[in-house]
C-alpha positions in Angstrom: 65.7 45.9 39.3 65.4 47.1 35.7 62.3 48.7 34.3 60.7 46.3 31.9 59.1 48.1 29.0 58.2 51.8 28.2 59.9 55.1 28.5 63.4 55.3 29.9 64.9 58.6 29.1 64.1 61.9 27.5 66.4 64.4 26.0 65.6 67.8 24.4 67.3 71.0 23.1 65.0 74.0 22.8 67.5 76.0 20.6 67.2 73.4 17.6 63.7 72.1 18.5 64.9 68.5 18.8 64.0 65.7 21.2 64.5 62.2 21.6 62.9 59.5 23.9 64.7 56.2 24.7 62.2 53.5 24.9 62.2 49.7 25.6 60.0 46.9 24.4 60.4 43.0 24.4 63.0 43.3 21.6 65.3 45.9 23.3 65.9 49.5 23.3 64.8 52.0 20.5 64.9 55.8 20.2 62.2 58.0 18.9 63.7 61.1 17.3 61.5 64.2 16.9 61.9 67.7 15.4 59.4 70.5 16.2 57.4 68.0 18.1 56.9 65.6 15.1 58.5 62.1 14.9 61.1 62.0 12.2 62.5 58.6 12.9 62.5 55.6 15.2 66.1 54.3 15.5 66.2 50.8 16.6 69.0 49.9 19.1 67.9 46.2 19.7 71.4 44.7 19.6 72.8 47.4 21.9 72.8 48.4 25.5 70.8 51.3 27.2 73.9 53.3 27.1 74.1 53.1 23.4 70.5 54.1 22.9 71.1 57.1 25.3 74.1 58.2 23.2 72.0 58.0 20.1 69.4 60.3 21.7 72.2 62.7 23.0 73.8 62.8 19.6 70.6 63.6 17.8 69.6 66.5 20.1 73.1 67.8 20.1 73.0 68.0 16.2 75.7 65.4 15.8 73.4 62.8 14.3 71.4 64.4 11.4 68.4 62.8 9.8 
């Protein structure tokens, strides 16, 4: 059974001070992107899967996705 709402996954890289949290609400998945502990963007992934949201988070912490 799937989780309903809330925090699903967390990603971080200490070397670049980036972190990302994959969340889900009634509309679907979204990713909170942070740098130095501060939120820089919330990326909505409502039309995509959990895997898509995880890749957004991974790409951000790995420095592929830059804000």
